C-alpha positions as CSV (number, residue, x, y, z in Angstrom):
1,M,-29.4,9.2,-10.1
2,P,-32.8,10.5,-9.1
3,A,-33.5,14.1,-10.1
4,S,-33.9,15.1,-6.5
5,A,-30.2,14.2,-5.9
6,L,-28.8,16.5,-8.6
7,P,-27.6,20.0,-7.8
8,A,-29.9,22.9,-8.3
9,R,-28.8,25.4,-11.0
10,C,-28.1,29.1,-10.3
11,G,-27.8,32.0,-12.6
12,S,-24.2,33.0,-12.2
13,N,-20.9,31.6,-10.8
14,R,-19.8,35.1,-9.7
15,Q,-21.9,36.0,-6.8
16,R,-21.8,39.2,-4.8
17,L,-20.5,39.1,-1.2
18,D,-24.1,39.8,0.0
19,D,-25.0,36.4,-1.5
20,F,-22.4,34.7,0.8
21,V,-24.1,35.8,4.0
22,V,-27.2,33.6,4.1
23,P,-29.8,33.8,6.9
24,A,-29.9,30.9,9.3
25,S,-31.8,28.0,7.8
26,Q,-35.4,27.4,8.9
27,N,-35.3,23.8,7.7
28,K,-35.1,20.8,9.9
29,P,-31.7,19.8,11.2
30,M,-29.3,17.9,9.0
31,K,-30.1,14.2,8.7
32,L,-27.7,12.3,6.4
33,P,-26.7,8.6,6.4
34,V,-23.2,9.7,7.3
35,M,-23.2,12.5,9.8
36,P,-20.5,14.9,11.0
37,P,-17.9,14.8,12.3
38,V,-16.0,12.3,10.1
39,A,-12.2,11.9,10.2
40,P,-11.1,11.6,6.6
41,M,-9.5,8.5,5.2
42,L,-5.7,8.9,5.1
43,A,-2.8,7.7,3.0
44,K,0.6,6.3,4.0
45,S,3.8,7.3,2.2
46,V,5.4,4.8,-0.2
47,P,8.5,5.3,-2.3
48,A,6.9,4.4,-5.7
49,I,3.6,4.5,-7.4
50,P,1.9,1.1,-6.9
51,Q,1.4,-1.1,-10.0
52,T,-2.4,-1.1,-9.8
53,G,-5.1,1.1,-8.4
54,S,-6.9,4.4,-9.2
55,Y,-4.4,7.3,-9.4
56,E,-5.1,11.0,-8.6
57,P,-3.1,14.2,-8.3
58,K,-2.3,15.0,-4.7
59,W,-3.8,18.4,-4.0
60,D,-2.0,20.8,-1.6
61,G,-4.8,22.5,0.4
62,F,-7.1,21.9,3.4
63,R,-8.6,18.4,3.5
64,S,-12.4,18.7,3.9
65,V,-15.5,16.5,4.1
66,I,-18.5,18.4,2.9
67,F,-21.9,17.6,4.4
68,H,-24.9,18.9,2.4
69,D,-28.5,18.5,3.3
70,G,-30.8,21.0,1.6
71,D,-29.9,24.4,2.9
72,E,-27.6,22.9,5.6
73,V,-23.9,22.8,4.8
74,E,-21.0,21.8,7.1
75,I,-17.4,21.9,6.0
76,G,-15.5,19.3,8.1
77,S,-11.7,19.3,8.5
78,R,-8.8,16.9,9.1
79,N,-9.1,17.4,12.8
80,E,-12.9,17.1,12.6
81,R,-13.5,20.7,13.5
82,P,-15.9,22.6,11.2
83,M,-14.4,25.2,8.9
84,T,-17.8,26.4,7.5
85,R,-17.5,30.0,8.7
86,Y,-14.2,30.6,7.0
87,F,-15.4,29.8,3.4
88,P,-18.8,31.5,2.9
89,E,-18.3,31.6,-0.9
90,L,-18.0,27.8,-0.9
91,V,-21.0,27.3,1.3
92,A,-23.0,29.2,-1.4
93,A,-21.4,27.1,-4.1
94,F,-22.1,23.8,-2.3
95,R,-25.8,24.7,-2.0
96,A,-26.0,25.4,-5.8
97,E,-23.6,22.8,-7.2
98,L,-23.7,19.6,-5.1
99,P,-26.5,17.0,-5.0
100,E,-29.2,18.1,-2.5
101,R,-28.2,15.4,0.0
102,C,-24.6,14.1,-0.1
103,V,-21.3,13.8,1.7
104,V,-18.2,14.6,-0.4
105,D,-14.5,14.2,0.6
106,G,-12.1,16.6,-1.1
107,E,-9.7,19.4,-0.8
108,I,-10.1,23.2,-0.5
109,V,-7.5,25.1,-2.4
110,V,-6.7,28.7,-3.6
111,A,-5.8,28.6,-7.3
112,T,-3.8,31.4,-9.0
113,A,-2.3,31.9,-12.5
114,A,1.0,30.6,-11.0
115,G,-0.4,27.5,-9.3
116,L,-1.8,26.7,-5.9
117,D,-1.2,29.3,-3.2
118,F,-1.2,27.5,0.2
119,E,-0.1,30.7,2.0
120,A,-3.1,32.6,0.8
121,L,-5.3,29.6,1.9
122,Q,-3.8,29.7,5.4
123,Q,-4.8,33.4,5.7
124,R,-8.5,32.4,5.2
125,I,-8.6,31.1,8.7
126,H,-9.3,34.3,10.6
127,P,-11.4,35.1,13.7
128,A,-13.0,38.3,12.4
129,T,-16.1,37.9,10.3
130,S,-15.4,41.1,8.4
131,R,-12.0,39.8,7.4
132,V,-13.4,36.4,6.4
133,N,-15.9,38.1,4.1
134,L,-13.2,40.3,2.6
135,L,-10.9,37.4,1.9
136,A,-13.8,35.5,0.3
137,Q,-13.7,38.2,-2.4
138,Q,-10.0,38.8,-2.6
139,T,-8.7,35.2,-2.5
140,P,-11.7,33.0,-3.3
141,A,-11.3,29.3,-2.7
142,S,-12.1,26.3,-4.8
143,F,-13.1,22.7,-3.9
144,I,-11.7,19.6,-5.5
145,G,-13.9,16.5,-4.9
146,F,-12.3,13.1,-4.9
147,D,-14.6,10.7,-2.9
148,L,-18.3,10.2,-2.2
149,L,-19.3,9.0,1.3
150,A,-23.1,9.4,1.0
151,L,-25.7,10.2,-1.7
152,G,-29.4,10.7,-0.9
153,D,-30.3,8.1,1.8
154,D,-27.4,5.8,0.8
155,D,-24.3,5.3,3.0
156,L,-21.5,4.5,0.4
157,T,-18.6,4.1,2.8
158,G,-18.9,0.3,2.7
159,R,-18.8,0.2,-1.1
160,P,-15.6,-0.3,-3.2
161,F,-13.9,2.9,-4.4
162,A,-14.5,2.0,-8.0
163,E,-18.2,2.3,-7.4
164,R,-17.9,5.4,-5.3
165,R,-15.8,7.0,-8.0
166,S,-18.4,6.3,-10.7
167,L,-21.1,7.8,-8.5
168,L,-18.9,10.8,-7.8
169,E,-18.4,11.4,-11.5
170,E,-22.1,11.4,-12.0
171,A,-22.8,13.6,-9.0
172,L,-20.2,16.3,-9.9
173,G,-20.4,15.9,-13.7
174,R,-22.4,19.2,-14.1
175,A,-20.8,21.1,-11.2
176,R,-19.4,24.5,-12.1
177,P,-16.5,26.4,-10.6
178,P,-15.6,26.7,-7.8
179,V,-16.6,23.1,-7.4
180,H,-14.5,20.6,-9.4
181,L,-14.0,16.9,-9.8
182,T,-10.4,15.7,-9.5
183,P,-9.0,13.8,-12.5
184,A,-8.4,10.1,-12.0
185,T,-6.9,7.2,-14.0
186,T,-6.0,3.6,-13.8
187,D,-3.2,4.1,-16.2
188,R,0.1,3.9,-14.2
189,E,2.1,5.5,-17.1
190,L,-0.2,8.5,-17.1
191,A,0.1,8.7,-13.3
192,L,3.9,8.7,-13.6
193,R,3.6,11.7,-16.0
194,W,1.3,13.5,-13.6
195,F,3.8,13.0,-10.9
196,A,6.6,14.6,-13.0
197,E,4.5,17.4,-14.5
198,F,1.9,18.6,-12.0
199,E,4.4,19.7,-9.4
200,G,4.9,22.7,-11.6
201,A,1.4,23.8,-10.7
202,G,2.0,23.4,-7.0
203,L,0.5,20.0,-6.5
204,D,2.0,17.6,-4.0
205,G,2.5,14.3,-5.8
206,V,0.1,11.4,-6.6
207,V,-2.4,9.4,-4.5
208,A,-3.2,5.8,-5.3
209,K,-6.4,4.1,-4.1
210,P,-7.2,0.4,-4.2
211,L,-10.2,0.0,-6.5
212,E,-11.8,-2.5,-4.2
213,G,-11.2,-0.4,-1.0
214,T,-14.0,0.8,1.3
215,Y,-13.9,4.2,2.9
216,Q,-12.2,3.8,6.3
217,P,-12.2,7.1,8.3
218,D,-8.9,7.9,10.0
219,K,-7.2,4.8,8.6
220,R,-4.1,5.0,6.3
221,V,-5.3,2.7,3.6
222,M,-4.5,4.8,0.6
223,F,-1.0,5.5,-0.7
224,K,0.8,8.8,-1.3
225,I,3.9,9.3,-3.4
226,K,5.6,12.6,-2.9
227,H,8.8,14.2,-4.3
228,E,11.9,14.1,-2.1
229,R,14.9,16.3,-2.5
230,T,17.8,17.4,-0.4
231,A,19.2,20.8,0.5
232,D,22.1,22.0,2.6
233,C,20.9,24.7,4.9
234,V,22.4,27.0,7.6
235,V,21.1,26.5,11.2
236,A,20.4,30.0,12.5
237,G,18.4,29.3,15.6
238,Y,16.2,26.8,17.5
239,R,12.9,26.5,19.3
240,L,12.6,24.7,22.6
241,Y,10.6,21.5,22.8
242,R,7.3,21.7,24.6
243,S,8.4,19.4,27.4
244,G,10.8,21.8,29.0
245,P,13.8,24.2,28.7
246,N,16.6,21.6,28.0
247,A,15.4,19.9,24.7
248,I,15.3,21.1,21.1
249,G,12.0,21.3,19.4
250,S,13.1,22.3,15.9
251,L,16.1,23.9,14.2
252,M,15.6,27.1,12.2
253,L,16.9,26.8,8.7
254,G,18.2,29.5,6.3
255,L,19.5,29.9,2.8
256,Y,21.5,32.8,1.4
257,A,19.8,34.9,-1.2
258,D,21.3,36.9,-4.1
259,D,21.5,40.0,-2.0
260,G,23.6,38.2,0.6
261,G,20.9,38.0,3.3
262,L,20.1,34.8,5.1
263,A,16.4,34.0,4.3
264,P,14.4,31.8,6.6
265,V,13.2,28.7,4.7
266,G,11.7,26.5,7.3
267,V,12.5,24.1,10.2
268,V,13.7,20.6,10.8
269,G,12.4,18.5,13.7
270,A,11.0,15.1,14.6
271,F,14.1,14.1,16.7
272,P,13.9,11.3,19.3
273,M,13.8,12.8,22.8
274,A,17.3,11.7,23.7
275,R,18.6,13.4,20.6
276,R,16.7,16.6,21.4
277,R,18.5,16.8,24.7
278,E,21.9,16.1,23.1
279,L,21.3,18.8,20.5
280,F,20.4,21.3,23.3
281,V,23.8,20.7,24.9
282,Q,25.7,20.7,21.6
283,L,24.2,24.0,20.5
284,Q,24.8,26.0,23.6
285,P,28.3,27.3,22.5
286,L,26.7,28.8,19.4
287,V,23.9,30.7,21.2
288,S,24.1,34.4,20.5
289,T,22.0,37.5,20.8
290,F,20.1,39.2,18.0
291,V,22.8,41.9,17.8
292,G,24.5,41.4,14.5
293,H,22.4,38.3,13.8
294,P,21.0,38.0,10.2
295,W,17.5,37.6,11.7
296,S,17.7,40.6,14.1
297,W,14.3,41.6,12.7
298,A,12.8,38.9,14.9
299,E,13.7,40.9,18.0
300,Q,12.2,44.0,16.5
301,D,9.0,42.2,15.6
302,A,8.8,40.9,19.2
303,E,9.1,44.5,20.5
304,A,6.5,45.7,18.0
305,R,4.0,43.2,19.4
306,G,3.9,45.2,22.6
307,R,2.2,43.4,25.4
308,R,2.3,40.0,23.7
309,Q,5.5,38.3,25.0
310,V,5.7,35.7,22.2
311,E,4.3,35.1,18.8
312,T,2.0,32.1,18.6
313,S,0.7,29.9,15.8
314,R,-2.7,30.6,14.3
315,W,-3.2,26.8,14.2
316,N,-2.2,26.2,17.8
317,A,-2.8,29.1,20.2
318,G,-0.4,27.5,22.8
319,K,2.5,27.0,20.4
320,D,5.3,29.5,20.9
321,L,7.0,30.6,17.7
322,S,9.8,32.6,19.2
323,F,13.3,31.2,18.9
324,I,16.8,31.2,20.3
325,P,19.4,32.7,17.8
326,L,22.5,30.9,17.0
327,R,25.7,32.0,15.2
328,P,25.1,30.9,11.6
329,E,28.0,28.5,11.4
330,L,26.5,25.0,11.2
331,V,25.3,23.4,8.0
332,V,22.8,20.6,7.9
333,E,21.5,18.5,5.0
334,V,17.8,18.1,5.0
335,R,15.1,16.3,2.9
336,Y,12.1,18.2,1.7
337,D,9.3,17.7,-0.9
338,H,8.8,21.1,-2.5
339,M,8.9,24.8,-1.9
340,E,6.0,27.2,-1.3
341,G,7.4,30.5,-2.5
342,L,10.8,30.8,-0.7
343,R,10.0,28.3,2.1
344,F,9.8,24.6,2.5
345,R,6.1,23.7,2.2
346,H,6.4,21.1,5.0
347,T,8.7,20.5,7.9
348,A,12.1,19.3,6.5
349,Q,13.6,16.0,7.7
350,F,17.2,15.7,9.1
351,S,19.7,13.8,6.9
352,R,23.2,14.6,8.3
353,W,25.5,17.4,9.4
354,R,27.7,18.9,6.7
355,P,30.9,20.1,8.4
356,D,32.5,20.2,4.9
357,R,30.2,23.0,3.7
358,A,30.8,26.7,4.3
359,P,27.5,28.4,5.4
360,E,27.9,31.0,2.8
361,S,27.7,28.3,0.1
362,C,24.2,27.4,1.1
363,T,22.2,29.4,-1.5
364,F,18.9,29.0,-3.3
365,E,20.8,28.1,-6.4
366,Q,21.1,24.5,-5.2
367,L,17.3,24.0,-5.2
368,D,15.6,22.0,-8.0
369,R,12.8,24.1,-9.4
370,P,10.0,22.3,-11.4
371,V,8.8,23.5,-14.7
372,T,5.7,25.6,-14.4
373,F,2.5,23.8,-15.3
374,D,-0.9,25.4,-15.8
375,L,-3.7,24.4,-13.3
376,D,-6.3,24.8,-16.1
377,D,-4.7,21.9,-17.9
378,I,-5.3,19.7,-14.8
379,V,-8.8,20.8,-13.9
380,H,-10.6,23.0,-16.5
381,G,-11.8,26.3,-14.9
382,L,-9.7,26.0,-11.8
383,R,-7.0,28.6,-12.6
384,A,-7.6,32.2,-11.5
385,P,-5.8,34.2,-14.3
386,D,-5.9,37.6,-12.5
387,R,-3.9,36.7,-9.4
388,V,-0.4,35.3,-8.8
389,P,0.8,34.1,-5.4
390,D,2.9,36.3,-3.1
391,Q,6.6,35.3,-3.4
392,R,7.8,37.1,-0.4
């Protein structure tokens, strides 16, 4: 690699907040062989780890494509919208640790002594600059690089992954935290061990990449293998589907905690439209008010919001997060991959109704909890030993 392609060195990894706020660049506009936006290459779910390929841990964070050209940095996202303003500490790190001109695909994560903290990562997306800068200090993010799309004047997307991986190892070989290189192996037995062990650090499974594969934006040409478990949950409410008032969008799920309270753990959705309408009719006899409902706090929260009539998602401003309460009498078996604190990390999948189960028997005790695994044993220097994730 030419010296001009290697990252510049800086004096310290721990920079002051003032260092994050960099004046607008006076350099010429970004000009790379691969220009933003780029939709990241995707993976399709498969039930088992393929027999051959390059295997990597599946990180649970924000998928990001980093464009770096001198002082110019852009952090692209899964939806091709830039996230640059939300991670000023990473912008500074990319200028210091990445090759001077490159495009790197990877994942932004928040690492703690207890594993990855996706909830803290979500909080980093905030409209107020003052809040963004504060969170850059309080919950600093890290970047895990796992593919190289361009280096210097070379577009690498048409080259096989084995060659891109070799160049990536050279490009990030001297990078310092918070910029890291993901581990990778062609040993399937080691990948099986990673799959079993790394979940305890908050990782999401294993990704397999064909060694001869080119980089294909927005195409599902990689493979992802995720954990799948089942849980029996209480249905305590529903949200309406976006198409109108007579179809179910999602069912609100709960599990009973040690104190006897029904804790919200997530939702189940992805029903066919005909089934959404059937569910709406079937659930009407169970519709209740918030009086005496285990989630009566939802009504109090709505009142506290004042002029805002509904709560909306920070990811989709038009998505209504209010719900219709139901008497907590139905039990449903759902499939899920893993927990984030006390909630399902992703939307659960419907398996079947469980009329044989009493709602009160649906507790957290049934959940499989992986053995804790240290992030620092996966990527050296990633773990933040002074902070643990909020388990509320």
